[in-house]
C-alpha positions in Angstrom: 3.1 -9.5 19.5 -0.7 -9.2 20.4 -3.0 -7.7 17.8 -4.3 -4.3 19.2 -8.1 -3.7 19.1 -8.9 -1.6 16.1 -11.3 1.2 16.9 -14.6 1.7 15.1 -15.1 -1.6 13.4 -16.8 -5.0 14.3 -14.6 -7.8 15.5 -15.5 -10.0 12.6 -14.1 -7.3 10.3 -11.2 -6.7 12.6 -10.3 -10.4 12.3 -10.6 -10.4 8.5 -8.1 -7.5 8.4 -5.6 -9.4 10.5 -6.1 -12.6 8.4 -5.3 -10.5 5.3 -2.3 -8.9 7.0 -1.1 -12.4 8.0 -1.2 -13.7 4.5 0.6 -10.5 3.3 3.5 -11.2 5.7 3.7 -14.8 5.3 6.4 -14.5 2.4 8.3 -11.7 4.2 11.5 -11.9 6.3 11.6 -12.0 10.0 11.5 -8.4 11.6 14.5 -9.5 13.7 16.5 -9.7 10.6 15.4 -6.8 8.4 13.1 -4.8 10.7 9.5 -4.1 9.7 7.1 -1.4 8.9 4.5 -0.4 11.6 1.2 1.0 10.9 0.4 2.8 14.1 -3.1 3.4 15.3 -4.6 6.9 16.0 -3.8 8.2 19.3 -4.3 11.4 21.5 -4.0 14.4 19.5 -3.1 12.3 16.3 -6.4 11.2 14.5 -4.6 9.6 11.6 -3.0 6.1 11.0 0.8 6.6 10.5 3.5 4.8 9.1 6.9 3.9 11.0 9.9 1.7 10.4 11.6 -0.4 13.0 15.3 -0.9 12.2 17.8 -3.2 13.8 20.5 -0.5 12.7 19.7 1.3 16.0 20.3 -0.1 19.4 18.0 2.4 21.2 14.9 4.4 19.9 14.8 2.1 16.9 11.3 3.1 15.6 11.3 6.1 13.2 8.4 8.1 11.9 7.9 8.1 8.1 4.5 10.0 7.6 0.7 9.9 8.1 -1.6 7.5 6.1 -5.2 8.0 6.5 -7.9 8.3 9.1 -9.6 4.8 8.6 -7.7 1.6 8.9 -8.8 0.1 5.4 -7.2 3.1 3.5 -4.2 3.2 5.7 -3.3 -0.5 5.2 -4.1 -0.3 1.6 -1.7 2.7 1.1 1.1 1.0 3.0 0.8 -2.6 1.7 0.4 -1.4 -2.0 3.4 1.0 -1.7 5.5 -1.6 -0.1 4.2 -4.7 -1.8 7.6 -5.9 -3.2 9.5 -5.2 0.0 10.9 -8.1 1.9 9.7 -6.4 5.3 6.5 -7.2 7.2 3.8 -4.6 7.8 2.4 -4.8 11.4 -0.6 -2.9 13.0 0.3 -1.6 16.4 -0.7 0.8 19.1 1.3 4.0 19.7 4.1 3.7 22.1 4.9 7.1 23.5 8.4 5.9 25.1 9.7 4.1 21.9 8.1 6.3 19.1 8.5 9.9 20.4 11.2 11.9 18.8 14.0 13.0 21.0 15.5 15.4 18.3 18.2 13.1 17.2 16.4 12.9 13.8 16.7 16.7 13.5 19.5 17.9 11.2 21.9 20.1 13.2 24.1 21.1 10.2 24.0 21.6 6.4 21.5 23.2 4.1 18.5 21.2 5.8 19.5 22.3 9.3 16.5 22.3 11.5 14.4 19.8 9.4 13.7 16.2 10.4 15.1 13.3 8.1 11.7 12.2 7.1 10.9 15.7 5.9 14.2 15.8 3.8 13.5 12.4 2.4 10.2 13.8 0.9 11.9 16.7 -0.9 15.5 15.6 -1.5 16.1 11.9 -1.2 19.6 12.3 -2.8 20.8 14.2 0.1 19.6 11.6 2.5 21.4 9.0 0.4 24.5 11.2 0.6 24.2 11.3 4.3 23.7 7.4 4.6 26.6 6.5 2.1 29.1 9.3 1.8 29.0 11.4 4.9 31.8 10.9 7.4 30.6 11.0 11.1 32.9 12.9 13.5 31.0 12.4 16.8 28.6 9.7 18.1 25.5 11.9 17.4 26.4 12.1 13.7 27.1 8.4 13.7 23.5 7.8 14.8 22.2 10.3 12.4 24.0 8.2 9.6 22.4 5.0 10.7 19.0 6.6 10.7 19.6 8.0 7.2 20.3 4.3 6.2 17.1 3.3 7.6 15.2 6.0 5.8 17.0 5.0 2.5 16.0 1.3 3.1 12.4 2.6 3.0 13.0 4.7 0.0 14.5 1.7 -2.0 11.6 -0.5 -0.8 9.2 2.1 -2.5 11.2 2.1 -5.6 10.9 -1.5 -6.0 7.2 -0.9 -7.0 8.5 1.0 -10.0 10.8 -1.6 -11.1 8.0 -4.1 -11.3 5.5 -1.7 -13.1 4.9 -2.8 -16.8 6.6 -1.0 -19.5 4.7 1.8 -21.4 4.2 -0.6 -24.4 0.9 -2.1 -25.0 -1.2 -3.6 -27.8 -4.9 -4.2 -28.0 -6.1 -7.7 -27.2 -8.7 -7.6 -30.0 -11.7 -5.6 -31.2 -14.8 -4.3 -29.6 -17.1 -7.3 -29.2 -14.3 -10.0 -29.4 -14.6 -12.9 -26.9 -11.5 -13.7 -25.0 -10.8 -16.9 -23.1 -8.1 -18.3 -20.7 -6.6 -14.9 -19.6 -4.1 -14.6 -16.9 -3.6 -10.9 -15.7 -1.6 -9.5 -13.0 -3.2 -6.7 -10.9 -1.3 -3.3 -11.2 -3.7 -0.8 -9.7 -7.0 -1.0 -7.7 -9.4 1.9 -7.2 -12.6 1.7 -5.1 -15.6 3.5 -6.2 -19.2 3.7 -4.9 -21.9 2.6 -7.4 -24.1 5.8 -7.6 -27.0 3.8 -8.9 -27.1 1.4 -6.0 -26.1 3.6 -3.2 -29.4 4.2 -0.9 -30.6 4.8 2.5 -32.1 2.2 4.8 -33.8 4.4 7.4 -31.0 6.6 8.8 -28.2 4.3 7.4 -26.5 4.8 4.1 -25.9 1.7 2.2 -23.1 1.6 -0.4 -22.2 -1.0 -3.1 -18.4 -0.6 -3.9 -16.9 -1.4 -7.3 -13.3 -2.5 -7.7 -11.8 -0.7 -10.8 -8.7 -2.5 -11.8 -5.9 -2.0 -14.1 -4.0 -5.2 -14.8 -1.6 -6.5 -17.5 -1.0 -9.8 -19.1 2.3 -11.6 -19.7 3.3 -9.4 -22.6 2.7 -6.2 -20.6 -0.5 -5.3 -22.5 -2.7 -3.1 -20.2 -6.2 -4.2 -19.5 -9.1 -2.5 -17.5 -11.9 -4.3 -15.8 -14.4 -4.0 -12.9 -15.8 -6.1 -10.1 -19.2 -4.9 -8.7 -19.8 -5.8 -5.0 -22.9 -8.0 -4.3 -22.6 -7.3 -0.5 -23.4 -3.9 0.9 -21.1 -1.8 2.8 -21.9 0.7 5.4 -18.8 3.0 4.6 -18.3 4.9 1.4 -15.4 3.6 -0.6 -14.8 0.6 1.5 -15.6 -2.9 0.6 -17.7 -5.3 2.6 -15.7 -8.0 4.5 -17.7 -10.6 2.5 -16.3 -9.4 -0.8 -13.1 -10.6 -2.5 -10.5 -7.7 -2.3 -8.0 -7.5 -5.0 -4.6 -6.1 -4.5 -1.6 -4.9 -6.5 0.3 -8.2 -7.6 -2.8 -10.5 -7.3 -3.2 -12.9 -10.3 -6.5 -12.9 -12.1 -7.5 -16.2 -13.9 -10.3 -15.3 -16.3 -12.2 -18.1 -17.9 -13.9 -15.8 -20.5 -14.6 -12.1 -21.1 -15.7 -9.7 -24.0 -14.0 -6.5 -25.1 -16.1 -3.5 -24.3 -13.8 -0.9 -25.8 -10.2 0.0 -26.8 -8.5 3.3 -26.3 -5.0 5.0 -26.1 -4.0 7.2 -23.3 -0.5 9.0 -23.2 0.6 6.7 -25.9 -0.4 3.5 -24.0 -3.1 1.3 -25.5 -5.8 -0.3 -23.0 -8.3 -2.8 -23.6 -11.5 -2.6 -21.4 -13.3 -5.8 -20.5 -16.8 -6.6 -19.5 -18.9 -9.8 -18.9 -15.9 -11.1 -17.1 -16.2 -14.9 -15.7 -13.5 -16.0 -13.4 -12.2 -19.5 -13.3 -13.5 -21.4 -10.3 -10.8 -21.6 -7.6 -9.9 -25.2 -6.7 
């Protein structure tokens, strides 16, 4: 499958996106076995990137709409891959295919309390109903049999999302020390990543805005202790809230090998203790 041209970004950044996506997919199963997720490029009348699922359960019109993601490719892919990080299905970036992706109304409920609603809409508000349809409903006509298989595909997506919750750390944490203590040889697993512009470095170069984006990370150690740390970018970005392609981008699930750091502060939020680090020095990659 050829990689589509991503609108609005240079070729070098496009190649970096596809390289990262290839790395993400390298440990996932073949789409022929398990299906896959499709991040569909914006198209006429639809300015946002959208998430779809391809499922082998359906012999025809086997691509089902899940929902919109964002209007820029970086945010869209970050949302999709972080939400589905632990799933065994690949995420592919593709063009919109009107013949294969347009709804024919067979995903529209024709009976029951959600009559007149699409399955993806029902999944958002009542996943238990979709699960009942997928596992317990007895189809009596071919149209209902197809509806059941589509419900099974949507529940596969729902379960893939739930995998993320099962990998989240327990709500138990202790401080790693006191303010000012030096820590060495830490191994942390990234849990959440938030991108934020540095207001002190943002500036105008002529008519062009230049941003320096900070990655604010929540991670946890082997014992589940919560840790906060930040990585300030050294390379400028021309898009707010978006890292330059020259920067190392961290994602949920990444391991951080920290040679040394100092405890900047400790605090408690909603009964969970956090240790905030600064002066972080990473171990050199071999």
